[in-house]
C-alpha positions as CSV (number, residue, x, y, z in Angstrom):
1,X,137.3,97.1,97.9
2,X,134.2,94.6,96.1
3,X,136.2,93.8,93.1
4,X,136.7,89.9,93.3
5,X,134.2,89.7,96.5
6,X,131.0,87.1,95.9
7,X,129.6,87.1,98.9
8,X,126.9,84.6,97.7
9,X,127.2,81.7,95.5
10,X,124.9,79.3,93.8
11,X,124.6,75.5,93.6
12,X,124.0,74.2,90.0
13,X,120.6,73.3,90.9
14,X,119.7,76.8,92.3
15,X,121.4,78.3,88.8
16,X,119.3,76.0,86.6
17,X,116.4,77.1,88.4
18,X,117.1,80.5,88.2
19,X,117.9,80.4,84.2
20,X,114.4,78.8,84.3
21,X,112.1,81.2,86.0
22,X,114.4,84.0,83.8
23,X,113.2,82.5,80.7
24,X,109.3,81.1,81.7
25,X,108.4,84.2,83.2
26,X,109.9,86.5,80.8
27,X,112.3,88.4,83.0
28,X,113.3,91.4,81.3
29,X,117.1,91.3,80.0
30,X,118.5,94.0,82.5
31,X,117.5,92.5,85.4
32,X,119.4,90.0,87.5
33,X,119.2,87.7,90.6
34,X,119.2,90.1,93.6
35,X,120.0,88.6,96.8
36,X,119.4,90.6,100.2
37,X,118.0,91.2,103.7
38,X,114.8,92.0,104.8
39,X,113.5,92.6,108.6
40,X,115.5,93.5,111.6
41,X,114.8,94.1,115.3
42,X,114.2,91.4,117.8
43,X,113.4,89.0,115.3
44,X,116.8,89.5,113.1
45,X,116.9,89.8,109.4
46,X,115.6,87.3,106.7
47,X,117.3,86.5,103.7
48,X,115.4,87.3,100.3
49,X,116.0,86.8,96.5
50,X,114.3,88.0,93.8
51,X,114.8,89.7,90.3
52,X,115.6,93.4,90.0
53,X,117.7,95.9,87.9
54,X,121.0,96.8,89.3
55,X,120.9,99.9,91.6
56,X,124.2,102.4,92.4
57,X,124.3,101.0,95.9
58,X,124.4,97.5,94.8
59,X,127.8,95.4,94.5
60,X,127.2,93.3,91.2
61,X,129.0,90.1,89.5
62,X,127.9,87.3,87.6
63,X,128.1,83.2,88.3
64,X,128.3,81.6,85.0
65,X,125.5,83.8,83.0
66,X,123.9,84.9,85.9
67,X,123.8,88.7,87.1
68,X,123.7,88.6,91.0
69,X,123.0,92.2,92.9
70,X,123.4,92.8,96.6
71,X,122.9,96.2,98.3
72,X,126.6,97.0,99.6
73,X,124.8,97.2,103.3
74,X,123.6,93.7,103.1
75,X,127.2,92.0,102.5
76,X,128.0,91.2,105.9
77,X,124.9,89.2,106.2
78,X,125.3,87.4,103.0
79,X,128.9,86.2,103.2
80,X,129.3,82.7,103.3
81,X,125.9,82.2,102.1
82,X,124.8,79.6,99.4
83,X,121.9,79.4,97.6
84,X,120.7,75.9,96.7
85,X,116.6,74.6,95.2
86,X,115.1,72.0,97.1
87,X,112.8,69.8,95.2
88,X,111.4,67.2,97.4
89,X,107.7,65.8,98.2
90,X,107.4,67.8,101.3
91,X,108.1,71.1,99.6
92,X,110.1,73.1,96.7
93,X,111.8,76.3,96.6
94,X,115.1,78.0,97.2
95,X,116.7,78.1,100.5
96,X,119.9,79.6,102.0
97,X,122.9,77.5,103.3
98,X,125.7,78.2,105.2
99,X,128.8,77.5,103.8
100,X,131.0,79.5,105.6
101,X,133.8,77.6,107.5
102,X,133.4,78.9,111.1
């Protein structure tokens, strides 16, 4: 069912920053970029990213040389999202962009 599905994409700026973090922060080689959701209730869900090992419940794929892990239960919240990296005078960090055609 999930064989070709890549629910989340990365911009080239985000991929460069992820690689830089993995190298400079000594992220273990068996870790990948975890993209998921947290929360719920009245406030809805928040999209999150971090580094983690692959779990049995994950949908795993790669973008370039970056392993991406998404818990299968979170897939529906992430389809059509793209991780970008913003660097400006007012802020710096990763952000999610909705690229779905809806």
